[in-house]
N, C-alpha and C positions, 0 to 999 in steps of 0.2 A: 504366602508372601514371597514375592520373586525381586529378584536383583534386576534392576533397569538403568541400562548406560544412555545417557543422552547426550549427543554428540552437538556443543554449541547452547549457547545461552541467549538465542535470540527470543521474540515475544512469544513466538509458536512456541518453541521449545520449552519456556517457561511455564505457558499455558498447561501443557501436557504433564510437565513435571509435576505441578502442584496437585492436579487432578489425580495423579498415578499414586501420587503419595498418600493423599486422603483415602485413597482405596486400600492403603496397606502395604504398599511395596516399598522396597528400599532403592531409592532413586538416587544416582550421582550424576552430575554435570559436568562434561569436562568442555570448557572453554579456553582455545587459543589466544586470546588476548588476556587483559587483564580485567576485564569488567564484563556487565551483563548488558543485556539490551539490543543486541544487533546492531541494526539501522537507527535504534532509537538512543541518540546519543547528544550529549549537550556540550556547547562551548562557553567557554567563560574567560572573562579579560576584564580587567580595571572597574570591576563591579556590574559588568554587563554581562548578559545570559541569553543565549541562542540555542534554539532548537537545531540540529543538522541534519535530521530525518524528517520524519512526517510531523506536520505542524498542527494539524488539526485531526480529531476522531469522528468518522461517522460511526452509526451503529455501536454505541456505547453498551446498548442492551448485551452484546456478546461478552464484554468483560463484567456486566453487572451479573450474568450468570456465572462466569467464572467463580466472583468472589462469594457469590451465595452458596455454591458447590464446594467450597474449599475453605469455608470458616464462619465464623459467627460475625464478623464485620464486614457488611456490605462496602460495595465499592466505595460510596460517598463518604463512608466513615475514612477512609484511607486518602482519597484525592477529592480536590474540589472541582466539580465538574461546571462549565459556564457554555450555555447556548448561547453560540455568537449570534449576533442580529446586528445589521442584514447578514445574512448567509455568505455573501459576497456582494463586492460592486465591480460592475466591470466596465472597462472603457473599450471601445469599438474602433475600429481603423478609423472611420470617418469622424471621429470625437466624440459620437453620442456616449453618453454614461446612462448606466441604470443600477440601482441598489436593489438587491431581491431579496427579500423577507424570509426569515428562516421557517421552514417546515410549514409553510402556509400556500397552497394552491391558487388561491383566489387572492391572496397577496401579490403573489408573484403574477399573474394573470393582469391585475390592475397596474403593477409597476411598469409592466411591458408595454401596456397601452399607452401610458402617460409618456414615458420615455421614447419609444418607437413608433408610436402611433397605432391604431386601430387598421386591422384585425390582429396585430403580432402575439398579444396577449393571449387571445381566444385559439390560433394556432398553436401556441405552447402547451396551452392546458389542454388542448386535445391529444398533443402529442404525449403528456404525462397519462393521460388515461390509457394510451395504446401501451405504453412503456410500463404502467401498472401490471397489465395483461400480461406481458413477455416476463414480468418480476413473477407475478403469482403462477407462470407454468414451469418456470426453472428454479424458484428460490428453494425447493428440499433437495433434488439432484444435484444442484451445483453447490450448495453452502451447506445445507444441514445433514447430508447422507454420504457415506463412504462411495467414492466413484463406483458406479455401477460396471459390472461385468459385461452388460450389451451397452457401454458408453458410446456406442456409432450412433444410436438413437439419438442423443445429443447432439452428435457432430454434424448429422445429416438434417435434422429438423429447424427450421429458422422459427422461432417462438413469436416474434416481434408480429404483429396483425398488420402490415403494410395496407397504405391506401390505394387503391388502383390508380395510376397516373397513366393518361393516355400519351403516347409519345411515337411519333411517325407512324401512325394510323396504327400502332398497336397499343395494347393495354400491359403495362409492366407495374411491378412491385417493387419497392426500395429491397436491395438486399444489403445496402452499406449503409453506415451513417452518412456517409457523404451525399448518398442518394436520398435519404430520407430528408436530409436539409434540404436539398435541392428541389425535391419534388412535393414534399409535404410543408415544410416550412417556408420556403420560398421569400426569404429575407438573410442576406448575407450576415447581418448581426445576430440572427436567431441561429443560423448555420454555423456561426462564431462560437456561440453558446453552447450548442450541441456537440461541435467538434473538441471544444477545449475540455469536456470530461474525458475524453477519449485519450486526447494530447497528454493529459495529467499524467496517465499511466502509461505514455512511451507507445502508445497505438495510433497507426496511421488510418485516419477516418475513410480515407478511399478506399481500402480494403477489410477495414473492422466491420464486423456483421453488424447489422440493425440490431441484433440483441442485445447490444451494447447501450441501448437504451436504458437499460437497467440501472447504469451508472448516475445518470442526471435523477432517476427517480429514486433510487437510494437516498441523496441527498435532500431532494425536495420533501420526500414521505416521512425520513427520520432526523430529518435535521443535522446540524454540523456543531461540535462539541470543542472546547478547548479545555486543558485541564490547567489550572492555575499553579503557576510555578514552571510551565514548560510540560510538554509530551513527556519529558524523560522522567517526570513524576509518576507517571503511570508506569513505566517501566521498573521504576524504584519499587510501587507498590506490589507488583507482581512478583518481583523477584523475593521482596520481604514477608510475600505469603508464602513463597516456597519455603524459605529458613524456617517460618512458623510451622510448616508442615514437616520439618526436618529433612528436607532435601539437602543434600551435600553438595557443595560447589568445589572444583579444582580448577583455579585459573591458571594459565600460562600453561597448560596441559594440550598439546597438539596430537589430535588423534591421526595416525598415519594408516590405519588399516581397520578395516572390520572384519573379526575372525569368524570364520565358519567351519563347521564340522558336519557331515553327513546332512548337507544341505539346510543346516541350521545357522543360525547367528547364536555364536556363544561367549560374545566379548569384543572388545576393543585393544589395539596397541596404540600405545603412546610413543611419541619421540623420546628415545634414551630409556637407560634404566634395566632392571632384570625383572623378569616373570615373577608376580606375585597374586594372589588371590583377590577376586574382586571386592574393591572396597578397603583393602587393607591400606594403601598409600604407599607412593615411591616406587611403584614398578612400572614396568612398560607394558605389561600385558595385564587387563582388567577383567575378569570373566562375569560375564552377565548371562540371565536367561533370556532378556529382550534387550534389543539394541533400538535407539529412536536416532535417526541421523537428519541432516537438512537436506531437502532435495537436492540440493546445488552439490553438494561433496562428490568430490571426484572418485571414480572407479567402483561407483556402485553396481550392484548385479541389476540385471534385467528386473524391471516392475512387473508385478502380477499380471497387470492389464496388457503386457507385452507391446502392444503397437501404439500407446499414447506415448512421444516422445515430449520432453519439456518445450515450453515456449522457447523460441531462439532468436536471437539479434536484436533482441530487446535493448532501447537505449539507457541512458546512466541522466543522471543530474549536474548541474552546475548550480552550486550556492553560493551566494555572497551574504555574508553577515556584515552589516553598516551600524558602527556605532556614533549616534548624531548629537550631536548639540542642538540644543533647544526641546521645550516639551512635546510631546504628542497630543496635536490639537484635539478638543473636546468634539465627539462625536464623529472621528475617524473610523472607518470601516475596519475591521480586524484584517480582513482579506479582500483584496483588490486583484483581478486578473485584468492586465494591459494585454489586449489581442494583437497579432503582429498585422502590419501594414501590408505584408506580404505572404499571404498564404501559401500560395504555389510554391514561394520561394522557400519557406521554410519548411514545408513538407518534402519537397525535393532535398534539400541539405540533411533533413533527417533519414529518409528513408530511400533515398535514391541509390544509384550502383555505386557512388563514391561518396559515403556519408561525412558530413562535415560540420562544425558547430554552425549554427544559422545566424546571418548578419544582423537579422532583424528578428527576434526570437519573440513568443508569447511568454511574458513574466508574470509569475505570480509575486504578489508583495503583501508579506504578512507583517502586520503593526500591532502587536497584542497589547492591550491596555493592562499591564500587569506591571505593579512596582518592583515585584520580586527579579526581574530582568533588567532594572536599570539601577544605576547608582544613586539617584534621586529624580525629584520631579522633573528637574531642567534638562534631562537627556532621554533619549528614545532609542530602542533596540529594535532594526528594521532587518528583515531577511529577504532577500530577492531568491528567486527560483526559476530555472529554465529546463527544458529537455535538452539533452546534448547526445550525440553517439557514444556507445559504449565505449571504454578506451581512449576518448578523445584526449587529445593534449591542449590544453585550455592556455591562451596567452592572455596579456593584460588588455589586448583589444578586445577580446571576446567579455570580460569582466566590464570593460569600459560600456559595451554595447548594451549590458544588462541595466546597467546605471542609468544610460541615457532613456532607454525605453522605460525603467520607472519613474523617469522625472516628468512622463506624463501624467502619472497619478500622484506624485509628491513632488510639486513645484519648490524649485530653489532646492532640490535632493544634494545635487553635488557641492553644494557651499556649506552643508550642515555636517558632512563627513569629519569626523575625528579620524577615526580609522577603519579598514576593513579586512575581512579575514575572508580568504575565498576555499572552499570546499569542492573538489574535482571528482572526477569518475574514480582517479587512484585511490581517493580517500575512501570513497564507499568499497572499493575492494579489498583494501585493507581491513577495513572494519567487519565486513560481511562474507568474503571469502568468495564473493561471485566475480565470474571473470569479466574484468573489464568496468567492473563496477555497475554492471546491469541490473535494473529495477524490475521485480516481477508485477505482472499486470493480474488481476483478478480473472477466474475461470469464466471463461464466456462459452455458449452453445452456439451452433452453426460452425461456418466456415471449414468444414470436414475436419473439426476437432483440432484445429490450428491453435487455438486458444483454450484447450484443455490443458490441465497438468497432469503429470503420472499421480497413481492412486497412492494412497498413505501406505498399502500394503505392499510388499514386494515379492517375487518370485522366492526369495529365503525365508524359509519360515522364523518367526520371530524377530526379522526386521522390518521396522516402519520408519517412512520419513514425514517429515513435519515442516511448516514453515512455508514461505511465500513460493518457492520452487517446487511445492506438493500440493494436491488439492487441498482446499479450493482456491489457491492462488495468492496473490500479492496484496498487501495493504494492512493495516491493523485488525481491523476485524476478521479479516480473511485469516489472518494469522492464529487469532483466537481461537477460531471454527477449528483450523487445522488441527491444535492442539486438542481440543475436544474430542475430535473424529479419531486421532491415534489413541487416547485415552481408551475411549470406548471400544475399539479393536481389541486391546489388549484385555482390558478389563473383562469385557464380555463376549470376546473370540469373533471369529469370522460373519458370525450370524447378526453382528451389530447394524443398527440400519438407523442411527441417528437419533436426535432429540425428538421428542414428538409432540 
């Protein structure tokens, strides 16, 4: 039985802690804030409740596996999962709207043909077939296995089977999402639908590799889910599973240094106090046989994979929480994406030489049908979200712009507002520790490895990294998979090759 120190109580760290405790280890989690969950937080006021982090859950199988492997109660006994249908409603720049069924390729094809005209549905359906091939080629190395020692194979190879395209008397193949949209989908609305999946993760579709086709594929293949009571309920359930497995939590404990001896991690140093043995409480130095740290923690030694650097320069999020008078209309879509009317302007604002908050951003509107989030049936809780540069100083005019865009999806929105709460990149930075409030994206193949994350193993024996800034990257399912990988590497050793 080993003593394991886990730095931070984000979802990836919680997933690792629960698995390690079940394997018989003594696990202590040190969290610098006063609560668990990382970015998965909740804001409450006057009977209203809002998710301030992720609002939906793709790939719930990751957390079903976690609960199966760590106890007798399955996930559905601890939280209520609801499949969101339609998966999303989209409002395009020209005013066209379409509601896409959840996890139904045939339904999506029909909906697109009816809303956009043939052959829009067929083109999107054919694209999903190619996206599935990219998924099949990359699923294990990018999600289910520790990062290969020869990770450069993933970096160089483009797994998306692009369609040959004749351009200027030459045959070319799409290498970026933007080229897939322009050359294969050939409809600005389908292009917006495709690029929106990258933008949601803070990725520039003009340079994001075509392999990012796996992002829309995951949503269409495995569905989109909501946790009744809000996504914070998922974090609560994982936290309580950790407690049931006797994981110890120390809140308000900031780790200032990872201790090393003879090339091996031997503990952590906390802010203040005097030296004590691991797990005894009250001291500045806690000994440990293994240390699990978030990939974003400062001062980590070089990773075992050497040349793989963390994703850099990723944007953050601006979130506006709206308490509304008036009931949620029956049949309202849970999620609506209002696409920008100025695609080039939005991308230049976010990814240009001098990043700034877009004047007319793409806005995601979340309107959950959940009585737990409102004081009564005569009110509605709505969350607006948009991508903004990390560290951006947001002003009232930026918030007003989000509300104005959202009114394309919610007529009369401004007249219904009782109050609003704004969550900025600074709030994300304070809660997660990520510089500027940057939000990590999932690992992707190709692009020279620019969108890979550092391996979970490091150059220091006994030190592992977990969470969104480590392999396999950002997003709730990826965090859960990161925890599974770290647990496997500690329990089974460096020969661990992931789930079979």
